[in-house]
C-alpha positions as CSV (number, residue, x, y, z in Angstrom):
1,X,39.0,120.8,49.1
2,X,36.5,120.4,52.0
3,X,36.3,116.7,51.4
4,X,40.0,116.0,51.3
5,X,40.4,118.3,54.5
6,X,37.8,116.3,56.3
7,X,39.2,113.2,55.2
8,X,42.7,114.1,56.4
9,X,41.4,115.1,59.6
10,X,39.7,111.9,60.1
11,X,42.8,109.9,59.2
12,X,44.8,112.0,61.8
13,X,42.2,111.2,64.4
14,X,42.4,107.7,63.7
15,X,46.1,107.6,63.9
16,X,46.0,109.6,67.0
17,X,43.5,107.0,68.4
18,X,46.0,104.0,67.5
19,X,48.8,105.4,69.2
20,X,46.6,105.8,72.5
21,X,45.5,102.2,72.2
22,X,48.8,100.9,71.4
23,X,50.3,102.6,74.7
24,X,50.9,100.0,77.5
25,X,49.1,99.9,80.6
26,X,50.7,101.5,83.6
27,X,51.7,99.6,86.8
28,X,52.0,101.4,90.1
29,X,53.5,99.6,93.0
30,X,52.9,101.3,96.4
31,X,54.8,99.8,99.4
32,X,53.9,100.9,103.1
33,X,55.9,101.7,104.9
34,X,58.3,102.6,102.0
35,X,60.8,99.6,100.7
36,X,62.8,100.5,97.7
37,X,64.1,96.9,97.3
38,X,60.7,95.3,97.7
39,X,59.1,97.7,95.3
40,X,61.9,97.0,92.9
41,X,61.6,93.3,93.2
42,X,57.8,93.3,92.7
43,X,58.1,95.5,89.6
44,X,60.7,93.3,88.0
45,X,58.7,90.3,88.8
46,X,55.5,91.4,87.2
47,X,57.1,93.2,84.3
48,X,55.4,95.1,81.6
49,X,51.6,94.8,81.5
50,X,51.4,95.2,77.7
51,X,48.5,96.6,75.6
52,X,45.9,95.8,78.1
53,X,42.6,97.6,78.4
54,X,40.9,98.1,81.8
55,X,38.7,95.0,81.5
56,X,42.0,92.9,80.5
57,X,43.6,94.3,83.6
58,X,40.6,93.4,85.8
59,X,41.1,89.7,84.8
60,X,44.6,89.9,85.3
61,X,44.6,91.2,88.8
62,X,44.6,87.7,90.4
63,X,47.7,86.8,88.3
64,X,49.6,90.0,89.5
65,X,48.9,89.5,93.3
66,X,50.2,85.9,92.9
67,X,53.3,87.3,91.2
68,X,53.8,90.0,93.9
69,X,53.3,87.4,96.6
70,X,56.1,85.4,95.2
71,X,58.3,88.6,94.8
72,X,57.8,89.5,98.4
73,X,58.6,86.1,99.6
74,X,61.8,85.9,97.6
75,X,62.9,89.0,100.1
76,X,61.5,87.1,103.2
77,X,58.0,88.7,103.4
78,X,55.8,86.0,103.9
79,X,52.9,87.9,105.7
80,X,52.5,90.5,103.2
81,X,49.2,92.0,102.5
82,X,48.7,92.7,98.8
83,X,45.6,94.3,97.3
84,X,45.2,95.7,93.8
85,X,42.6,97.9,92.0
86,X,42.2,99.1,88.4
87,X,41.9,102.8,87.4
88,X,40.2,103.5,84.2
89,X,42.0,106.2,82.2
90,X,43.9,106.6,79.2
91,X,46.3,104.3,79.3
92,X,44.6,102.3,82.3
93,X,46.5,102.0,85.5
94,X,46.8,98.8,87.8
95,X,47.7,99.8,91.3
96,X,49.5,97.3,93.7
97,X,49.3,98.1,97.2
98,X,51.6,96.0,99.6
99,X,51.9,96.2,103.3
100,X,54.9,93.9,103.9
101,X,54.7,93.2,107.6
102,X,57.4,91.4,109.6
103,X,60.1,89.7,107.4
104,X,61.1,86.1,108.2
105,X,64.4,86.0,109.8
106,X,67.1,83.3,109.5
107,X,67.2,80.8,112.6
108,X,70.0,78.3,112.5
109,X,72.6,78.2,109.6
110,X,74.7,75.1,108.5
111,X,77.0,75.7,105.5
112,X,79.5,72.9,105.2
113,X,81.9,71.2,102.7
114,X,82.9,67.9,103.3
115,X,85.5,65.6,101.6
116,X,89.1,66.7,100.3
117,X,87.9,70.3,99.6
118,X,87.5,70.8,103.3
119,X,91.1,70.6,103.4
120,X,91.8,73.0,100.8
121,X,92.6,76.5,102.0
122,X,92.0,78.3,98.8
123,X,88.2,76.6,98.8
124,X,86.4,79.4,100.3
125,X,82.8,79.2,101.8
126,X,80.5,82.0,101.2
127,X,80.8,84.9,103.6
128,X,77.6,86.7,103.3
129,X,76.4,88.7,106.0
130,X,72.8,88.3,104.9
131,X,73.0,84.6,105.7
132,X,73.8,85.0,109.3
133,X,71.6,83.9,112.2
134,X,69.0,86.9,112.7
135,X,69.3,88.4,109.3
136,X,66.4,88.8,106.9
137,X,65.6,85.8,104.7
138,X,66.6,86.5,101.1
139,X,66.1,83.8,98.8
140,X,68.6,85.3,96.3
141,X,71.3,84.9,98.8
142,X,70.3,81.6,99.6
143,X,70.7,80.7,96.0
144,X,73.9,82.8,95.5
145,X,75.4,80.6,98.3
146,X,74.8,77.5,96.4
147,X,76.2,78.7,93.2
148,X,79.2,79.9,95.1
149,X,80.1,76.5,96.4
150,X,79.4,75.1,93.3
151,X,81.8,77.5,91.1
152,X,84.4,77.1,93.7
153,X,84.3,73.2,93.0
154,X,84.2,73.6,89.2
155,X,87.2,76.0,89.6
156,X,89.2,73.5,91.7
157,X,88.4,70.3,90.0
158,X,85.9,68.6,92.3
159,X,83.8,67.9,89.2
160,X,81.8,64.8,91.4
161,X,80.7,67.1,94.1
162,X,77.1,67.2,95.1
163,X,74.7,68.6,97.9
164,X,73.9,66.2,100.2
165,X,71.7,68.5,102.1
166,X,70.4,71.7,100.7
167,X,67.4,72.6,102.8
168,X,65.8,75.8,103.4
169,X,62.9,75.3,106.0
170,X,60.6,78.2,106.3
171,X,57.9,78.8,109.2
172,X,56.0,81.8,108.2
173,X,53.8,81.9,111.5
174,X,56.9,81.9,113.7
175,X,58.8,84.0,111.4
176,X,61.9,81.9,111.2
177,X,63.9,80.0,108.4
178,X,66.5,77.4,109.0
179,X,69.3,76.9,106.3
180,X,71.2,73.8,105.6
181,X,73.9,73.3,102.9
182,X,76.3,70.3,103.1
183,X,78.4,69.7,99.8
184,X,80.4,66.5,99.6
185,X,83.3,67.5,97.1
186,X,84.5,64.1,95.8
187,X,87.8,63.5,94.6
188,X,90.0,66.3,93.1
189,X,90.8,66.0,89.3
190,X,94.3,66.6,88.1
191,X,95.7,68.1,85.0
192,X,97.6,65.3,82.7
193,X,100.0,65.9,80.0
194,X,99.5,68.7,77.7
195,X,99.6,68.0,73.9
196,X,99.6,70.3,70.9
197,X,98.0,70.2,67.5
198,X,97.3,72.2,64.5
199,X,99.8,74.5,62.7
200,X,102.6,74.7,64.9
201,X,106.4,74.7,63.3
202,X,107.9,74.6,66.6
203,X,109.7,71.9,68.7
204,X,107.5,70.2,71.2
205,X,110.4,71.3,73.8
206,X,109.4,75.1,73.1
207,X,105.9,74.5,73.5
208,X,106.4,72.5,76.9
209,X,108.4,75.2,78.3
210,X,105.5,77.6,77.8
211,X,103.2,75.6,80.1
212,X,102.9,77.3,83.4
213,X,102.1,73.9,85.2
214,X,103.5,70.3,85.4
215,X,101.6,67.1,84.8
216,X,99.8,65.6,87.7
217,X,99.0,69.3,89.1
218,X,95.8,69.4,91.0
219,X,93.1,70.9,88.6
220,X,92.6,74.8,88.9
221,X,90.8,76.8,86.1
222,X,93.3,79.4,86.5
223,X,96.2,77.3,85.4
224,X,94.3,76.7,82.0
225,X,93.8,80.5,81.7
226,X,97.4,80.8,82.3
227,X,98.1,78.8,79.7
228,X,96.2,80.3,77.1
229,X,97.4,83.6,77.9
230,X,101.0,82.4,78.0
231,X,100.7,81.0,74.3
232,X,98.6,84.1,73.3
233,X,101.5,86.4,74.7
234,X,104.4,84.7,73.0
235,X,103.9,86.3,69.6
236,X,103.9,83.3,67.8
237,X,100.2,82.4,67.5
238,X,97.1,83.9,65.9
239,X,94.6,81.6,67.7
240,X,94.8,79.3,70.7
241,X,92.2,77.1,72.0
242,X,92.8,75.0,75.1
243,X,90.4,71.9,75.8
244,X,90.5,70.5,79.4
245,X,87.2,68.8,79.8
246,X,86.5,66.5,82.8
247,X,84.2,64.3,80.6
248,X,87.4,62.8,78.9
249,X,89.1,62.2,82.0
250,X,90.5,58.8,83.1
251,X,90.8,58.1,86.8
252,X,90.4,61.6,87.5
253,X,93.2,62.5,85.2
254,X,92.4,65.4,82.6
255,X,94.3,65.3,79.4
256,X,94.8,68.9,78.2
257,X,94.9,69.6,74.3
258,X,95.8,72.7,72.8
259,X,95.1,73.6,69.1
260,X,97.4,76.3,67.7
261,X,97.1,78.5,64.4
262,X,100.2,80.4,63.9
263,X,100.5,84.0,62.9
264,X,101.9,85.5,59.7
265,X,105.7,84.9,60.1
266,X,106.5,88.5,59.2
267,X,105.1,92.2,60.0
268,X,106.2,95.5,59.4
269,X,105.1,98.8,60.8
270,X,105.3,102.4,59.9
271,X,104.4,105.4,61.9
272,X,104.5,109.3,62.3
273,X,104.7,111.3,65.6
274,X,105.5,114.6,66.9
275,X,106.9,116.0,70.2
276,X,108.3,119.1,71.0
277,X,111.7,117.7,72.1
278,X,112.7,116.4,68.4
279,X,109.7,117.7,66.3
280,X,108.2,115.6,63.8
281,X,109.5,112.0,63.6
282,X,109.1,108.8,61.6
283,X,109.5,105.2,62.8
284,X,109.6,102.0,61.0
285,X,110.1,98.5,62.1
286,X,110.2,95.0,60.7
287,X,109.9,91.7,62.5
288,X,110.5,88.1,61.7
289,X,108.6,86.4,64.5
290,X,110.0,82.9,64.2
291,X,113.1,81.8,62.1
292,X,113.4,78.2,63.2
293,X,111.4,75.4,65.2
294,X,113.6,76.7,68.3
295,X,111.2,80.0,68.2
296,X,114.3,82.4,67.4
297,X,113.2,85.7,66.0
298,X,114.9,88.9,64.9
299,X,114.0,92.2,63.6
300,X,115.1,95.7,62.6
301,X,113.7,99.3,63.7
302,X,114.5,102.7,62.6
303,X,113.5,106.5,63.8
304,X,114.4,109.6,62.2
305,X,113.9,113.1,63.4
306,X,115.7,116.3,62.7
307,X,118.3,116.2,65.6
308,X,118.5,112.3,65.7
309,X,118.6,109.2,63.3
310,X,119.0,105.6,64.6
311,X,118.6,102.1,63.3
312,X,118.9,98.9,65.4
313,X,119.0,95.4,64.6
314,X,118.2,92.2,67.2
315,X,118.4,88.7,67.3
316,X,116.3,87.0,70.2
317,X,116.9,83.5,71.4
318,X,114.2,82.1,74.1
319,X,115.4,81.0,77.1
320,X,113.9,78.9,80.2
321,X,110.9,80.1,80.8
322,X,110.8,81.2,77.2
323,X,107.9,83.8,77.8
324,X,110.0,86.1,80.0
325,X,113.8,85.1,79.7
326,X,115.8,85.6,76.4
327,X,119.1,86.2,75.3
328,X,119.2,89.1,72.5
329,X,122.0,90.0,70.3
330,X,121.6,93.7,69.7
331,X,123.4,96.3,67.5
332,X,122.6,99.8,66.4
333,X,124.0,103.0,65.1
334,X,122.8,106.5,66.0
335,X,123.7,110.0,64.8
336,X,122.4,112.8,67.0
337,X,123.1,116.5,67.2
338,X,122.9,117.7,70.8
339,X,121.2,120.5,72.3
340,X,120.8,122.6,69.2
341,X,124.6,123.6,69.3
342,X,127.8,122.6,67.6
343,X,128.0,119.2,69.4
344,X,127.1,116.0,68.0
345,X,127.6,112.1,68.4
346,X,128.0,109.1,66.0
347,X,127.5,106.2,68.3
348,X,127.8,102.3,67.1
349,X,126.8,99.7,69.8
350,X,126.7,95.9,69.6
351,X,126.6,93.1,72.3
352,X,124.5,90.7,74.0
353,X,121.6,91.1,76.6
354,X,120.4,88.6,78.9
355,X,116.8,89.3,79.8
356,X,115.0,87.6,82.6
357,X,112.1,88.0,85.2
358,X,112.7,87.1,88.7
359,X,110.3,85.4,91.1
360,X,109.8,88.9,93.0
361,X,108.5,90.6,89.8
362,X,111.4,92.3,89.0
363,X,113.0,92.4,85.5
364,X,116.7,92.3,85.0
365,X,118.9,92.8,82.1
366,X,122.4,91.6,82.2
367,X,124.4,93.3,79.5
368,X,127.9,93.4,77.8
369,X,127.9,96.3,75.6
370,X,130.8,97.3,73.1
371,X,130.4,100.9,71.7
372,X,132.5,103.1,69.5
373,X,131.4,106.8,69.6
374,X,133.0,109.6,67.5
375,X,131.8,112.8,68.5
376,X,132.2,116.6,68.7
377,X,131.8,118.8,71.7
378,X,132.0,122.5,70.4
379,X,135.6,122.8,69.3
380,X,136.6,119.6,70.8
381,X,136.4,116.2,69.1
382,X,137.3,112.7,70.0
383,X,136.7,109.0,69.6
384,X,136.0,106.6,72.4
385,X,135.9,102.8,72.4
386,X,134.5,101.0,75.7
387,X,133.5,97.5,76.5
388,X,130.8,98.0,79.1
389,X,129.3,95.4,81.3
390,X,126.1,96.4,82.9
391,X,123.1,95.5,84.7
392,X,119.5,96.9,85.1
393,X,116.5,96.4,87.5
394,X,113.1,97.5,86.7
395,X,109.7,97.0,88.4
396,X,106.3,98.3,87.5
397,X,103.0,97.7,89.5
398,X,99.9,99.4,88.3
399,X,96.0,98.7,87.9
400,X,96.3,99.4,84.1
401,X,99.1,99.4,81.7
402,X,97.7,102.0,79.4
403,X,96.1,104.7,81.8
404,X,96.6,103.4,85.3
405,X,95.2,105.2,88.5
406,X,97.4,103.7,91.0
407,X,101.1,102.3,90.6
408,X,104.7,103.0,90.6
409,X,107.9,102.4,88.5
410,X,111.2,101.8,89.7
411,X,114.6,101.6,87.4
412,X,118.0,101.1,88.5
413,X,121.0,100.5,86.1
414,X,124.6,100.7,85.9
415,X,127.5,99.9,83.7
416,X,131.5,100.2,84.0
417,X,134.4,100.1,81.6
418,X,138.1,99.3,82.7
419,X,140.9,100.8,80.6
420,X,142.8,98.3,78.9
421,X,140.1,95.8,78.7
422,X,138.8,96.9,75.5
423,X,138.1,100.2,76.7
424,X,140.2,103.5,76.6
425,X,139.3,104.9,79.9
426,X,137.7,103.9,83.3
427,X,133.9,104.8,83.6
428,X,131.2,104.2,85.8
429,X,127.7,105.2,85.0
430,X,124.5,104.8,86.7
431,X,120.7,106.0,86.5
432,X,117.9,105.8,88.9
433,X,114.2,106.6,88.2
434,X,111.3,106.7,90.4
435,X,107.7,107.4,89.2
436,X,104.4,107.2,91.6
437,X,100.6,107.7,90.8
438,X,97.6,107.6,93.1
439,X,94.1,108.6,92.5
440,X,91.7,110.2,95.4
441,X,88.0,110.6,95.3
442,X,88.0,109.1,91.8
443,X,88.8,112.6,90.1
444,X,91.9,113.7,91.7
445,X,95.3,112.2,90.5
446,X,98.6,112.9,92.0
447,X,101.8,112.1,90.0
448,X,105.5,112.3,91.3
449,X,108.8,111.6,89.4
450,X,112.3,111.8,90.4
451,X,115.4,111.0,88.1
452,X,119.1,110.9,88.9
453,X,122.1,109.9,86.9
454,X,125.9,110.1,87.4
455,X,129.0,109.2,85.5
456,X,132.5,108.8,87.1
457,X,135.8,109.1,85.2
458,X,139.4,110.2,86.0
459,X,139.5,111.7,82.4
460,X,135.8,113.1,82.2
461,X,136.3,116.2,80.1
462,X,138.6,114.4,77.5
463,X,137.4,110.8,77.4
464,X,133.7,110.4,78.5
465,X,131.6,110.5,75.2
466,X,128.2,112.4,74.9
467,X,126.1,109.3,75.1
468,X,127.5,108.9,78.9
469,X,126.9,112.8,79.8
470,X,123.8,114.1,81.0
471,X,121.5,116.8,79.8
472,X,118.4,118.2,81.4
473,X,115.3,120.1,80.0
474,X,112.5,119.1,77.9
475,X,109.3,117.1,77.7
476,X,110.4,114.3,80.0
477,X,112.9,116.0,82.3
478,X,112.2,119.7,83.3
479,X,109.3,121.5,81.3
480,X,109.8,125.1,80.5
481,X,113.2,124.6,79.2
482,X,114.3,123.5,75.6
483,X,115.5,120.0,75.1
484,X,118.9,119.3,76.5
485,X,119.2,122.9,77.1
486,X,120.2,122.5,80.8
487,X,124.1,121.5,80.7
488,X,127.4,122.9,81.3
489,X,128.7,125.1,78.4
490,X,132.2,125.5,76.8
491,X,133.8,128.9,76.2
492,X,132.0,129.1,73.0
493,X,128.5,128.5,74.4
494,X,128.2,125.0,73.2
495,X,126.3,122.6,75.5
496,X,128.8,119.7,76.6
497,X,126.9,117.6,79.1
498,X,127.6,117.0,82.7
499,X,128.7,114.6,85.2
500,X,125.3,114.3,87.0
501,X,121.7,115.2,86.5
502,X,118.6,115.5,88.6
503,X,115.1,116.1,87.9
504,X,111.9,115.8,89.6
505,X,108.2,116.8,89.0
506,X,105.0,117.0,91.0
507,X,101.6,117.0,89.0
508,X,98.0,117.4,89.9
509,X,95.3,116.2,87.4
510,X,91.6,116.7,87.6
511,X,89.2,114.8,85.5
512,X,86.6,117.1,84.0
513,X,85.2,114.2,81.6
514,X,85.6,110.6,80.8
515,X,88.7,110.9,78.8
516,X,89.9,114.7,79.5
517,X,92.0,116.1,82.2
518,X,93.3,119.4,83.3
519,X,96.8,119.5,85.0
520,X,99.2,121.7,86.9
521,X,102.6,120.9,87.6
522,X,106.0,122.0,88.9
523,X,109.5,120.8,87.5
524,X,112.8,121.2,89.0
525,X,116.2,120.0,87.8
526,X,119.6,120.6,86.1
527,X,122.6,118.8,84.8
528,X,125.9,119.7,86.9
529,X,129.5,118.6,87.4
530,X,129.9,118.7,91.2
531,X,127.7,117.1,93.9
532,X,127.8,120.2,96.1
533,X,124.3,121.2,96.4
534,X,123.6,122.4,92.7
535,X,121.3,125.4,91.5
536,X,118.4,123.6,90.2
537,X,116.2,125.3,87.4
538,X,112.4,125.1,88.0
539,X,109.4,125.9,86.0
540,X,105.4,125.9,86.7
541,X,102.6,125.2,84.3
542,X,99.2,123.8,83.2
543,X,98.1,121.6,80.8
544,X,95.6,119.4,79.2
545,X,95.2,115.5,78.9
546,X,93.2,113.3,76.6
547,X,93.2,109.6,77.1
548,X,93.9,108.0,74.0
549,X,94.0,104.3,73.2
550,X,97.8,104.2,73.5
551,X,97.8,106.4,76.5
552,X,97.2,110.0,77.4
553,X,98.1,112.8,75.2
554,X,99.7,115.6,77.0
555,X,99.6,119.3,76.1
556,X,101.4,121.6,78.5
557,X,102.2,125.2,78.8
558,X,105.1,125.7,81.1
559,X,107.1,129.0,82.4
560,X,110.3,128.9,83.7
561,X,111.1,130.4,86.8
562,X,115.0,130.8,86.9
563,X,115.3,132.7,83.4
564,X,114.0,135.2,81.2
565,X,111.5,133.8,78.8
566,X,107.6,133.3,78.0
567,X,105.7,130.4,78.0
568,X,107.1,127.0,76.4
569,X,104.7,124.7,74.7
570,X,105.4,120.8,75.5
571,X,103.5,118.3,73.5
572,X,104.1,114.3,74.4
573,X,102.1,111.1,74.6
574,X,102.4,107.7,76.5
575,X,101.6,106.0,79.4
576,X,101.9,108.0,82.8
577,X,104.1,105.3,84.4
């Protein structure tokens, strides 16, 4: 046993000694007076000392001094005094002591672009304050200025450009450096015709209408990126490769070749969800991404929950431009039990929709919808048939589609029906939605929302169906009140909907972790039949937010201020805007 113990102790000592020998030597850089930028640059330039012992460090000192000198000169310190010494310890230490001295300052600066690029306003020269007269010389800034000019030339198609002058003249004794960068851009290349190849069962006309530039457009790499993004976002292709190499140009004209691989023609999706408005719900959708060489598509979608079941069908025809404009023929059927009372609706709709994106960024939809609705509002029942031309505008601006920090959404919509024109009553219906979000000091988020809707009709009580009436309350309206619970009632206490609706919300969120936020909010709103200042129902509450890949999941506890009752739980998900 004693022999084994001694042997074990010897092995442990040998292992411990090996670990010590394997430890890297230490580098200690000291700059007086303190200069963090210089210290970091020297440390980065020298790097690791490896597993050198004290003797090896003594031989390596001259190399380290040379490296430290180059690192100091890169930041303009050409008069630096550098000394080194080795401390024999475990592990050994190499000290580098630096007295920077006065840095070299920039004297004259000439940065100029000649040729056609000089007339291009988008071609920006470097505007670095560190390259101004009197600034400390920094070799990295000088090289960055050169790269900036070359990158601009590459972006805008000046592929034959070159520096006719690139001079950095340094006088260490005088402490001055002169910079001269003169770039001759040469001619600007242009984009030629776009051709398509690969797996693409589409008419060339459809593909050409997706190209965001015309032939003979001056080269700009952003145009190539836009073409790639347009084809990817079309929904037709699994893979896209765009080749626009200047090496194959003829007389400065670059042919653009696009290789395409189509996606699977059909997809189907199933999903389960939950919200406190409708409870558990299931969703299904099926889509044929293209039906013919003209790029037509069609599909179906369905949603089922306890109070509401609906199915929708659609057929899309791409217009010009096909990525933003389309003609949609849509139809659907919906059955809904309203406000958890003895009111219900069976709604059938069909009609065309013209979708387009305006140059201003607004999305516009012009529609002509025929609807037939059989309904019951308490003891009253009816059948409504309406042909309603309508128009809607929406605008979204945000810094992130899923979880923005800044942005706003505007939505306006209106539709009408005229008695005798395939309609059994006169109706005017409109909605307005405003949302805004801002973030201050990174962690403080402020959200605001306002909604207003109205329906005008001479025979509102007898001829306006539930789909054109308004209810308030619930996750997306006034929290603290049940879904559709804020509404006028009949003599039996059934919710029958209102002419008008207003709802507003103010919310503050604080980020407690990368994906977690706490929230507090105030909601107010109601559905009412008179434009005299209505009695608004209000609520306050607190909540928690978790940022998922599809948007924030919201869990709220809300307390109504205008009726008896405790705290109501609300759960919802999706983007804030």
